[in-house]
C-alpha angles and dihedrals in degrees: 000000000000121000115228149127126303109258122222119192134187135161089238141346100312093087088066087076088059092044089053091055092044092053090051095047097037101027094155094066131085117238135198114200120200122189119188088206096153090065100035138160105052095179100104099032125111125261091251094054095044091047092051094046091048092050089052091051092048092048090054095048094044091050087049087060104261112151091188131033128193115209096218089184121094094203093053091043091050099043107027113019099084093050091046094050095044102037115011103043095052089046103043110010109022093163097052132084131217123191130184136210102238103072095049088052097047101042092071098041094109090060093058104049130069098176093048089231114120128188123207124200113191148130121291090256094052093046094046091050090059087212094141093046092049095046095045092049089049092056098031113022092180096061122100114220125203120188131201123190113218104190097167100052100076096046090050092049092046088054092049092248095129093123097042127117088242090060092051090049094053094043090055091046095050096043092050090049091050096051091043085067090057132354088199095071107125100166126050120191119209094221094185124069091222094063099078085072088067096032093119092054091046092048091049091051094047094043116177095337095094145357121248121231115206116197103219099078092037093053092044092053090047093051091049090053091045093053091046090051092045107042089165088067096039091055089060093056113091117242100225126122093220121117122196125196129212129182139177088217130075105294093229091058091047093047092051095049095040089057088063091054098041102030090227138081119266135184115216131194119224116233138177118228124218135151125208111177091203091059095042103046110100089348094120 
């Protein structure tokens, strides 16, 4: 098994909120972050397209030496992760691991709610997949789950419009629609890694009605437990505090936007993503 950095992949910039939490919780490890920014957002795309794009991202990160990749993208986790874990990894990369962000978020849901009414804010793709609803009901059959698709939030964030009147308008619209489904909701999950960027606006709109759950710290704690439980995987992850950034977009655009998410300057390398099964099978 090759030793290398932990890979973190997202369709856009949202995964940087997860990377931030990972670097705080697991500061001794090296990370490679890949954003498919040129093709973001994934939220409204079909399963076939998301699956293909995710395979291309994994192929890049595995060839870059990552033994483990975190899909820091709810849409990819919802639509492609199961197929990748059950079919693609055994076929193309049997010695690599891919983890998502949905299960770590859902397996503790019962600890966060008192009313047993949970709200989910996510992209259209995540909501349509029902992944959160299915996973929560698997762990906690007694919980009632209400989902609200928020298709305009990611495009606005990706265009640095997080403080715009349009953003406030859509936030109000989506929160009202969520609580119209149930006034008993006391816990709202930000089921998109972009949403922590607008967490303050969301919290202000929700007020004291419910607590917000942001995925970054939850996923970071889960990965720390996972590596402790699987030392054979942890030993293949390089102990090096360096983080490298890759994007399918112009690096200057990525660097500028990433600075908003990370509060520090970064220097990304532009890459092109492709996936040829003939070149990937047994190539690692």
